[in-house]
C-alpha positions in Angstrom: -0.1 0.0 -0.2 1.4 3.5 -1.4 1.8 6.3 1.9 -1.0 7.8 0.2 -3.2 5.0 0.0 -2.4 4.3 3.8 -3.0 8.2 4.8 -6.6 7.8 3.8 -7.4 4.0 4.1 -10.3 3.3 5.8 -9.9 -0.5 5.9 -11.6 -2.5 8.4 -13.6 0.2 9.7 -17.6 0.1 10.4 -19.5 2.9 9.6 -23.2 4.0 9.2 -24.7 6.1 7.3 -28.3 7.8 7.2 -30.2 8.3 4.4 -27.7 6.5 2.2 -30.4 5.1 -0.4 -30.3 8.5 -2.2 -28.2 11.7 -2.9 -25.2 12.7 -0.9 -25.6 10.3 1.6 -25.3 7.5 -0.9 -22.2 9.3 -2.5 -20.5 9.1 1.1 -21.4 5.5 1.9 -20.2 4.6 -2.0 -16.7 6.5 -1.2 -16.2 4.5 2.3 -17.2 0.6 0.2 -15.1 1.7 -2.2 -12.6 2.5 0.1 -12.6 -0.9 2.5 -15.1 0.0 5.0 -18.4 -1.5 6.1 -21.0 0.4 5.5 -24.5 0.2 7.0 -26.9 1.9 5.2 -29.9 2.8 7.0 -33.2 5.3 5.7 -36.8 5.1 5.9 -37.2 2.7 3.5 -35.3 -0.4 4.0 -36.0 -2.1 0.7 -33.9 0.7 -1.1 -31.4 -0.1 1.4 -31.3 -3.3 0.5 -31.3 -2.7 -3.0 -28.7 0.0 -2.7 -26.1 -1.8 -0.6 -26.8 -4.9 -3.5 -25.1 -2.5 -6.1 -22.2 -1.2 -3.9 -21.3 -5.1 -3.0 -21.7 -5.9 -6.9 -18.5 -2.7 -7.5 -16.4 -5.6 -6.4 -14.8 -2.6 -3.9 -13.0 -4.4 -0.6 -15.7 -3.1 1.6 -18.9 -4.1 1.8 -22.3 -2.5 2.4 -25.6 -3.8 4.2 -28.8 -2.1 4.1 -31.8 -1.9 6.8 -34.4 0.4 7.7 -34.1 3.2 10.2 -36.5 5.7 10.5 -34.7 8.5 12.7 -38.1 10.8 12.5 -39.4 9.7 16.2 -37.6 8.3 19.6 -39.0 5.1 18.8 -37.0 5.0 15.3 -34.2 6.0 16.8 -33.9 3.3 19.4 -34.9 0.8 16.6 -32.2 1.8 14.5 -29.2 2.0 17.6 -30.7 -1.9 18.2 -29.7 -3.0 14.7 -26.4 -1.4 14.9 -25.8 -2.9 18.1 -27.1 -6.4 16.9 -24.2 -5.7 14.2 -21.3 -4.5 15.7 -20.0 -3.3 19.4 -17.7 -0.7 17.4 -18.8 2.4 15.0 -15.9 3.9 13.6 -17.9 6.3 11.7 -21.1 8.2 12.0 -22.8 9.9 9.1 -25.8 11.5 10.3 -27.1 12.3 6.2 -30.9 11.7 7.3 -32.6 14.9 5.9 -35.9 16.6 4.9 -37.2 19.8 4.1 -40.1 21.8 3.3 -41.0 24.8 1.0 -43.9 27.4 1.3 -44.5 31.0 1.0 -43.9 32.6 4.1 -47.6 33.5 4.7 -48.6 30.2 4.5 -45.7 28.5 6.2 -47.4 25.9 8.4 -46.1 25.5 12.3 -46.2 22.0 12.1 -43.4 22.2 9.3 -41.0 23.2 11.6 -41.4 20.8 14.3 -41.0 17.7 11.5 -38.0 19.5 10.0 -36.2 20.0 12.9 -36.8 16.8 14.4 -35.0 14.6 11.5 -32.4 17.2 10.8 -31.3 18.4 14.2 -33.3 16.5 17.0 -32.3 13.1 15.4 -28.2 14.1 14.9 -28.6 15.0 18.9 -30.3 11.2 20.0 -28.7 9.0 17.2 -25.3 10.3 17.7 -25.7 10.1 21.9 -27.0 6.8 21.7 -24.2 5.2 19.4 -21.6 7.0 21.6 -20.5 3.7 23.6 -19.7 2.4 20.0 -18.0 5.2 19.2 -16.0 5.4 22.1 -15.1 1.4 21.8 -13.6 2.3 18.1 -12.2 5.3 19.2 -8.0 5.4 19.8 -5.5 8.8 20.2 -3.9 7.8 16.7 -7.2 7.3 15.0 -10.1 9.0 16.6 -13.9 7.8 15.7 -15.5 10.4 13.4 -19.0 11.6 13.3 -19.8 13.7 10.2 -23.2 15.5 9.8 -24.7 16.8 7.2 -25.4 20.8 7.0 -25.9 23.2 3.9 -24.6 26.5 2.6 -28.3 27.4 3.2 -27.2 27.3 6.9 -24.2 29.4 6.3 -26.3 32.3 4.1 -29.5 33.8 4.8 -30.8 31.7 1.5 -34.9 30.9 2.6 -36.1 30.6 -0.8 -39.1 29.7 1.1 -37.2 27.0 3.0 -37.4 28.5 6.0 -37.1 25.8 8.4 -35.0 23.8 6.6 -32.4 26.6 6.5 -32.5 27.1 10.2 -32.2 23.8 11.1 -28.8 23.4 8.9 -27.4 26.5 11.0 -28.4 24.3 14.2 -26.4 21.7 12.6 -23.4 23.7 12.3 -23.6 25.0 15.7 -24.2 21.7 17.2 -21.7 20.2 15.4 -19.1 22.8 16.7 -20.7 22.0 20.4 -20.1 18.3 19.8 -16.8 18.3 18.4 -15.5 20.2 22.1 -17.3 17.7 23.8 -16.6 14.6 22.6 -12.6 15.8 22.1 -11.7 14.3 25.3 -13.5 10.8 24.1 -11.7 10.6 21.3 -14.1 11.2 18.5 -14.1 13.9 15.9 -17.5 16.0 14.8 -17.5 18.0 11.7 -20.0 19.0 9.4 -20.3 19.2 4.9 -21.9 22.4 4.5 -22.6 21.3 0.3 -24.1 24.0 -2.1 -26.1 22.2 -4.9 -26.0 18.1 -5.6 -28.3 15.8 -8.2 -30.6 14.3 -4.9 -33.9 13.4 -4.7 -34.3 16.6 -2.6 -32.9 18.7 -5.1 -34.4 16.9 -8.1 -36.9 20.1 -8.9 -34.1 22.3 -9.3 -31.6 20.0 -11.0 -33.5 16.6 -12.3 -31.9 17.6 -15.8 -28.9 18.8 -17.6 -30.1 21.8 -18.0 -31.6 22.5 -14.8 -28.2 21.1 -13.6 -26.5 23.5 -15.6 -28.6 26.5 -14.4 -28.2 26.0 -11.0 -24.3 25.7 -11.6 -23.8 28.8 -13.1 -24.8 30.6 -10.1 -22.1 28.9 -7.9 -18.7 30.7 -8.1 -16.7 27.5 -9.1 -19.3 27.4 -12.4 -21.2 23.9 -11.5 -23.2 21.9 -9.6 -21.3 19.1 -7.2 -20.3 15.9 -8.2 -20.2 12.5 -6.3 -16.0 12.7 -5.9 -16.8 15.8 -4.1 -18.0 14.2 -1.5 -15.6 11.2 -1.7 -12.8 13.0 -1.8 -14.1 15.2 1.8 -15.5 11.8 3.5 -12.5 9.6 2.8 -10.2 12.7 4.4 -12.5 13.4 7.6 -12.8 9.0 7.8 -9.3 8.6 7.3 -5.8 8.9 9.3 -5.6 12.4 6.7 -8.4 14.0 8.7 -7.4 12.8 12.3 -6.9 16.2 13.5 -9.8 17.9 12.3 -12.8 18.6 14.4 -15.5 21.3 14.7 -15.1 21.9 11.1 -18.1 22.9 8.7 
């Protein structure tokens, strides 16, 4: 194994990626499998996770994937997901809190319940799932190779770009702040906590704006770099933060 291969390796690590059947979650899970990790893929629709895991296992990579249902929208759902993880492993090296939802409506008609629903999945679930999996993360952590938590924020949590997604934007700002808090809280436990704040990528959530190539080019023209994100952009960031290369990075957005 070359120096670079070793530096960015996640071989032998165990990971959980929530909301990994589509979009950025699938991109992160794919990268981890290709780089040698054993990846649990969970989302609300278990059959989609099983299908995606089968597709990833068909890549011929050194890592493996397993898919099953995991609904983080309720306390009971989080408890059930934690039980599924505990049944499969005693150590969790990597947790990617990717599951998320959005809600769009004009200011005048934005529903009250949309705040609780969006914050429940995007923020509350991140805190509670991470806390409940803390013993497994600690069991995998060492001084030389901390356990890793990656939370999914958004560029909409860094800039005042509501665009009728008031609860989503506010929830992602909360994810960023929670990430920094947990980074300090978990440092002594040898666990790093970072967050992605991605711009536009092709996913089910952004299909209304990036669903075809013309739309993707139009949206990308408003990005300083001139394009929307690609799977390798998520892959590179994921492998950096989850490998020895990123072991000294925590609290970063």
